[in-house]
C-alpha positions in Angstrom: 25.5 -40.3 -31.8 22.2 -39.2 -30.0 19.9 -41.5 -28.3 17.0 -40.5 -30.6 18.9 -41.7 -33.9 17.1 -44.2 -36.3 19.4 -46.5 -38.4 19.7 -49.7 -38.7 22.9 -51.3 -37.1 24.3 -55.1 -38.6 26.2 -56.3 -41.9 24.8 -60.0 -41.8 23.4 -61.0 -45.3 19.9 -60.8 -43.8 20.0 -57.3 -42.7 21.9 -56.0 -46.1 18.6 -57.6 -47.9 16.2 -55.8 -45.5 18.2 -52.3 -46.2 18.0 -53.0 -49.8 14.2 -53.4 -49.9 13.3 -51.0 -47.3 15.3 -48.2 -49.9 13.0 -49.8 -52.9 9.8 -49.2 -50.4 10.8 -45.8 -49.6 11.2 -44.8 -53.5 7.8 -45.8 -54.1 4.2 -44.6 -52.2 2.8 -47.6 -51.7 1.2 -49.1 -48.7 3.7 -51.2 -46.4 3.2 -53.9 -43.8 6.5 -54.9 -41.9 6.4 -58.1 -39.8 8.4 -59.3 -37.4 8.5 -60.1 -33.5 8.0 -58.0 -30.4 11.0 -55.9 -30.2 12.8 -56.5 -33.2 13.3 -53.0 -34.9 9.7 -52.8 -36.6 9.0 -48.9 -36.1 13.0 -48.3 -37.5 12.2 -49.6 -40.5 9.0 -47.3 -40.9 10.8 -44.5 -39.8 13.8 -45.1 -42.1 11.2 -45.4 -44.8 9.7 -41.8 -44.0 12.8 -40.4 -43.9 14.0 -41.5 -47.1 11.0 -41.1 -49.2 9.8 -38.1 -51.0 7.2 -37.4 -47.8 10.1 -36.9 -45.4 9.6 -33.1 -45.0 6.0 -33.8 -43.7 5.0 -35.4 -40.5 5.3 -39.0 -39.7 2.5 -40.0 -37.2 3.0 -43.2 -35.1 0.0 -45.2 -33.4 0.3 -48.7 -31.4 -3.2 -49.7 -32.0 -2.6 -52.7 -28.9 -5.1 -52.2 -26.1 -6.8 -49.3 -27.0 -10.8 -49.0 -26.5 -12.2 -49.2 -30.0 -14.0 -45.3 -29.2 -10.4 -44.3 -28.1 -8.9 -45.9 -31.5 -11.2 -44.5 -33.6 -10.9 -41.3 -32.0 -7.6 -40.7 -31.9 -7.3 -41.8 -36.1 -10.4 -39.9 -37.3 -10.9 -37.3 -34.4 -14.4 -36.2 -32.7 -16.6 -33.3 -32.9 -17.5 -31.2 -29.7 -20.2 -33.2 -27.7 -19.9 -36.5 -29.5 -18.7 -38.2 -25.9 -18.4 -37.3 -22.3 -15.4 -35.0 -21.9 -15.4 -33.9 -25.4 -15.5 -30.4 -24.7 -13.8 -29.4 -28.5 -13.4 -30.6 -31.6 -10.4 -32.3 -32.0 -9.0 -33.2 -35.4 -7.2 -36.7 -35.5 -3.8 -38.5 -36.5 -4.9 -39.1 -40.1 -5.6 -35.5 -40.6 -2.6 -34.2 -38.7 -0.6 -36.3 -41.2 -2.0 -35.2 -44.5 0.9 -35.1 -47.1 2.9 -37.0 -44.7 3.2 -40.9 -43.1 1.1 -42.7 -40.7 2.8 -45.9 -39.1 0.1 -48.1 -37.2 1.9 -50.7 -34.7 0.5 -53.6 -33.8 -2.5 -53.3 -36.9 -3.4 -57.1 -36.1 -4.9 -56.1 -32.4 -7.7 -53.9 -34.0 -11.4 -55.2 -33.7 -13.2 -56.1 -36.8 -15.5 -52.5 -36.3 -12.2 -50.8 -36.9 -10.7 -52.7 -39.4 -14.1 -52.1 -41.3 -13.5 -48.2 -40.6 -10.0 -48.5 -41.6 -10.7 -50.1 -44.7 -13.2 -47.4 -45.8 -10.5 -44.8 -45.2 -8.1 -46.8 -47.4 -11.1 -46.7 -50.4 -11.9 -43.1 -49.9 -9.3 -41.4 -48.5 -12.1 -39.2 -46.6 -12.1 -38.9 -43.1 -15.3 -38.4 -41.0 -15.1 -37.4 -37.3 -16.5 -39.3 -34.5 -20.0 -37.8 -33.8 -19.9 -36.3 -37.2 -22.8 -36.9 -39.8 -21.0 -35.7 -42.7 -17.6 -36.1 -44.0 -15.2 -33.9 -42.9 -12.5 -33.7 -45.0 -10.4 -35.7 -47.9 -6.5 -36.3 -47.1 -3.6 -37.6 -48.7 -1.2 -39.7 -46.3 1.2 -42.6 -46.8 0.1 -45.7 -44.7 2.6 -47.9 -43.2 1.5 -51.1 -40.7 3.4 -53.6 -39.0 2.5 -56.8 -36.6 3.4 -59.4 -34.9 0.9 -61.3 -35.4 0.3 -63.8 -38.3 -2.5 -62.2 -40.3 -3.4 -65.4 -42.7 -3.8 -67.4 -39.7 -5.8 -64.6 -38.5 -8.0 -64.6 -41.5 -8.7 -68.2 -41.7 -9.9 -68.0 -37.5 -11.9 -65.2 -38.9 -9.9 -62.4 -36.3 -9.0 -60.1 -39.7 -10.4 -59.1 -42.9 -8.9 -60.7 -45.9 -10.0 -57.5 -47.6 -8.0 -55.0 -45.8 -5.3 -57.8 -45.5 -4.5 -57.1 -49.3 -5.0 -53.1 -48.7 -2.3 -53.2 -46.4 -0.1 -56.2 -47.9 1.0 -54.1 -50.9 4.5 -54.2 -50.1 5.6 -56.8 -47.3 9.3 -56.1 -45.6 9.9 -58.8 -42.7 12.4 -58.0 -39.6 14.5 -60.4 -38.4 14.6 -61.8 -34.8 18.0 -61.2 -33.5 18.9 -64.9 -33.0 18.5 -65.3 -36.5 21.1 -62.7 -37.1 24.0 -63.7 -34.4 26.6 -62.2 -36.2 25.5 -58.7 -35.8 25.7 -59.1 -32.3 29.4 -57.7 -31.7 28.6 -54.4 -34.1 25.2 -53.9 -32.0 27.0 -54.5 -28.3 29.7 -52.0 -29.8 27.1 -49.2 -30.9 24.8 -49.2 -28.1 27.7 -49.3 -25.1 29.2 -46.4 -27.1 25.5 -44.6 -27.0 24.6 -45.2 -23.5 28.3 -44.3 -22.6 27.8 -41.2 -24.1 24.4 -40.5 -22.8 25.4 -41.4 -19.0 28.7 -39.4 -19.5 30.7 -42.7 -18.5 33.8 -44.1 -20.0 33.2 -47.3 -22.5 34.1 -50.0 -20.8 35.8 -52.9 -22.6 34.0 -56.2 -23.6 35.7 -59.3 -22.6 35.2 -62.0 -25.0 34.0 -64.5 -22.9 30.9 -61.9 -22.0 30.3 -61.2 -25.1 30.2 -65.4 -26.2 27.7 -65.7 -23.9 25.7 -62.6 -25.1 26.0 -64.6 -28.1 24.7 -67.5 -27.1 21.3 -66.0 -25.5 18.4 -66.5 -27.6 17.1 -63.0 -27.2 13.4 -63.3 -26.8 12.8 -59.7 -26.2 15.1 -58.9 -29.9 16.9 -55.7 -29.9 14.8 -53.7 -27.2 15.8 -56.5 -24.8 19.7 -56.2 -25.9 19.6 -52.1 -25.8 18.2 -52.3 -22.0 20.7 -54.9 -21.0 23.4 -52.6 -22.6 22.3 -49.6 -21.0 22.3 -51.7 -17.7 25.5 -52.9 -18.1 26.8 -49.3 -19.1 25.5 -48.2 -15.8 26.8 -50.7 -13.5 30.3 -51.1 -14.7 30.9 -47.5 -15.3 33.9 -48.1 -17.2 35.5 -50.9 -15.6 35.9 -54.3 -17.8 32.6 -56.2 -18.8 33.0 -59.6 -17.8 31.1 -62.5 -17.5 29.9 -61.7 -14.1 28.5 -58.1 -15.0 26.0 -59.9 -17.0 22.7 -60.5 -16.0 22.0 -64.0 -14.2 19.7 -65.0 -17.2 22.0 -64.5 -20.3 24.5 -66.3 -17.8 22.6 -69.2 -17.2 21.5 -69.3 -20.9 24.8 -69.8 -22.0 25.5 -72.3 -19.6 22.7 -74.4 -20.6 23.2 -74.0 -24.0 22.8 -77.4 -26.1 26.0 -78.2 -27.8 26.3 -79.3 -31.3 28.6 -81.4 -33.3 30.0 -79.3 -36.7 28.5 -83.2 -38.9 24.8 -81.8 -38.0 25.4 -79.1 -40.5 25.4 -75.9 -38.2 29.0 -75.3 -39.5 28.0 -74.2 -43.0 31.5 -72.5 -44.5 32.4 -73.9 -47.8 35.8 -75.8 -47.4 37.7 -74.4 -50.8 40.9 -75.7 -52.0 42.8 -72.2 -51.4 40.9 -72.2 -47.8 42.6 -76.1 -47.1 45.8 -75.0 -48.6 46.2 -72.3 -46.0 45.2 -74.4 -43.3 47.8 -76.6 -44.2 50.9 -73.8 -44.4 49.6 -73.0 -41.1 49.0 -76.4 -39.1 51.7 -78.6 -41.2 54.1 -76.4 -41.7 54.1 -73.7 -39.2 53.2 -70.5 -40.8 51.6 -67.7 -38.8 48.0 -66.6 -39.7 49.3 -62.6 -40.1 51.6 -64.3 -42.8 50.1 -67.1 -44.6 46.3 -65.5 -44.8 46.1 -61.8 -43.8 48.1 -60.5 -47.0 46.2 -62.5 -49.0 42.9 -61.4 -47.5 44.2 -57.3 -47.3 45.1 -57.5 -51.0 41.7 -59.0 -52.1 43.2 -62.1 -53.4 41.1 -64.4 -50.7 37.9 -63.6 -50.3 35.2 -63.5 -46.7 33.8 -67.2 -47.2 37.6 -68.2 -47.8 38.7 -66.5 -44.8 35.5 -67.9 -43.1 36.3 -71.5 -44.2 39.7 -71.3 -42.8 38.8 -69.7 -39.6 36.4 -72.8 -39.7 39.0 -75.4 -40.1 40.7 -74.0 -36.8 37.3 -74.0 -34.8 36.6 -77.9 -35.5 39.8 -78.8 -34.2 39.5 -76.6 -30.9 36.3 -77.2 -30.4 34.9 -73.6 -30.9 37.8 -72.5 -28.8 39.4 -68.7 -30.4 42.1 -68.3 -27.6 42.8 -72.1 -28.7 42.7 -71.1 -32.4 45.4 -68.0 -31.7 47.9 -70.5 -30.6 46.9 -72.9 -33.6 47.2 -70.7 -36.1 50.7 -70.1 -34.9 50.5 -66.3 -33.7 51.5 -65.3 -29.9 48.8 -65.6 -27.2 48.9 -61.6 -27.0 47.1 -61.4 -30.3 43.8 -62.9 -29.4 42.3 -59.3 -29.4 43.5 -58.8 -32.4 42.8 -61.3 -34.2 38.9 -61.4 -33.0 38.6 -57.7 -33.7 40.1 -58.2 -37.1 37.4 -61.1 -38.1 34.3 -58.6 -36.3 35.3 -55.9 -38.5 35.3 -57.9 -41.9 32.4 -60.3 -40.7 34.0 -63.2 -40.9 33.8 -64.4 -36.7 32.1 -67.6 -36.9 30.0 -67.9 -33.5 31.7 -70.5 -31.4 28.6 -72.6 -30.4 28.6 -73.8 -34.2 31.5 -76.0 -32.8 31.1 -77.3 -29.4 31.0 -81.0 -29.2 29.7 -83.4 -27.2 32.9 -85.1 -25.2 33.2 -87.6 -27.6 34.5 -85.3 -30.5 33.4 -86.3 -33.9 35.8 -86.3 -36.3 35.6 -84.4 -39.8 34.6 -87.9 -41.5 31.9 -88.1 -38.9 33.6 -90.7 -36.6 34.8 -90.1 -33.0 37.6 -87.9 -33.2 41.0 -90.3 -33.2 43.4 -87.7 -32.0 44.1 -85.9 -35.5 43.3 -82.5 -36.8 40.9 -82.1 -39.9 43.4 -82.2 -42.1 44.8 -85.2 -40.4 47.6 -84.2 -38.5 48.2 -85.9 -35.4 47.4 -83.7 -32.5 50.2 -86.0 -30.6 53.0 -84.8 -32.8 52.0 -81.6 -32.7 52.4 -81.3 -29.0 55.5 -83.1 -29.3 
């Protein structure tokens, strides 16, 4: 595992779809527009497209268009000739010429001025390079262009800040990178990946992530997306140096966010797994007949007689009863308390770990019918009788 390794990390449905779209885009030579929030991983997607394309043996050149004045951006893209401006002591080829037969990735293309948009449009139409200060075309190049933006380009077109004809040129294939808050189920996998990565980089042992710490990380909204998570993990690795990663080791903003996270009753639609007859039957074996999860559910799932959707539905039944508490769920499903980590590891490995926030309710707990909780669980069994 290397610091500069390029890969998509995630098993959520939204990331699987992105991976499929990415592969299809790489097989073509069409222009690609990548959208997504800052830090979501747009450059990673662009690099993967280049690596998987027929141009992979050639150069990939990247340029962030944000914050560069027109004169510098034009020179970077198209090059300049000697004497074209103060400090131009020699001819300099631009990035487009240097990437001939390769790929050019322009990040934050929505930040370009209208003048630079016109120059880029002209290049897309002709493929010709005219350096700054030159009076004629210098060369014609063949590059694959990938652009990215965190802005709504259609809104910018409406406001007159972006050219509609350039938008149509760039938007041949459209890929959207989802923000991290829309794929919360990928956070455990991302944490494992970055913990291993930075432990290797800084040559320290990998600390074990406590369940309460992971719950807090999963409840945080991650405004900086993957970039923010990556920085947080590196900070944690350096701080703990192999010690267990508890709730106390997390940055204060994440801890505060977890403490202030709103609670939502299941009846609002946040718990969306479909209750199948098989899931209800298996839940009944554990809740009414005292069978263990390892004997009632685990063998059926491993023999593929039970789907992931069924397993998630079984877990949902328990979490609705325990108010999202996985420790209580272990006892509810008749497992020894020492199986807590084993149980969570099994669920995460098979992408069946449901975020606990979905099931945290207000103190007046709602029952399965939507009425105030009356002491009976999701299958109608008396909680008092169970304790007796």
